[in-house]
C-alpha positions, -999 to 999 in steps of 0.1 A, spaced: 770 270 659 807 268 648 796 265 610 774 295 614 806 316 625 827 300 598 801 310 574 800 344 592 837 348 573 825 342 539 795 367 545 822 391 560 842 390 530 817 397 502 806 424 524 831 456 518 813 482 536 813 463 567 848 462 564 857 495 559 836 502 592 861 481 609 891 485 592 910 496 620 897 469 641 925 443 650 909 419 682 896 391 694 862 388 704 845 361 727 814 349 718 797 326 743 765 307 734 753 285 764 786 277 778 802 269 748 830 295 732 836 310 703 870 329 696 862 357 665 893 367 658 895 402 634 926 417 615 916 451 601 879 446 594 883 409 586 872 380 600 907 362 602 898 328 622 871 316 640 884 288 670 862 271 693 870 270 732 872 268 759 911 288 761 923 298 791 954 310 768 935 324 740 931 366 748 896 386 741 890 420 743 854 421 751 829 391 753 790 388 743 776 359 762 739 347 756 720 316 751 717 294 717 675 301 715 685 340 718 708 336 693 682 320 667 658 347 677 688 374 670 697 360 636 660 360 623 649 376 593 626 400 616 638 395 651 611 401 679 611 430 702 641 422 729 660 401 703 670 431 678 700 445 689 731 429 712 722 458 742 684 446 740 694 411 748 711 422 777 682 448 787 662 418 787 682 394 807 693 369 776 727 382 776 756 400 790 786 419 776 822 418 796 856 431 787 869 461 772 830 483 768 849 509 754 862 491 727 827 473 718 816 509 717 843 525 693 835 497 670 797 496 678 785 496 638 810 473 629 803 445 652 763 450 654 765 448 616 790 411 620 765 401 641 738 404 622 751 388 587 734 359 592 699 375 593 708 382 554 709 341 547 679 338 571 661 360 551 673 349 519 662 311 524 626 322 543 
């Protein structure tokens, strides 16, 4: 899983339109997958570091918590209903969002597009 998040860094660097969406976003986001924690640190729309947790010392603004199976379905080139969006994951009981929801909503399009970047690589390999 850590490798996918590190590839996310390279994929985001190749997407200037997504970086432009996040140009005001400089925060750390926690992604928890089946109990494993990953801290994604953004600086002005760039993913500058991906750190594996757990860590009580790493502050984060908001968190997306899900299981590995749900995340794999989310990253399919054409996800099935309920796995197409982070809020859909929450609605079907396969995800949870914690922390500063206002910060997430202010940067919602940026975060949705960043988290969906692995779909492009799935579509290319399928």
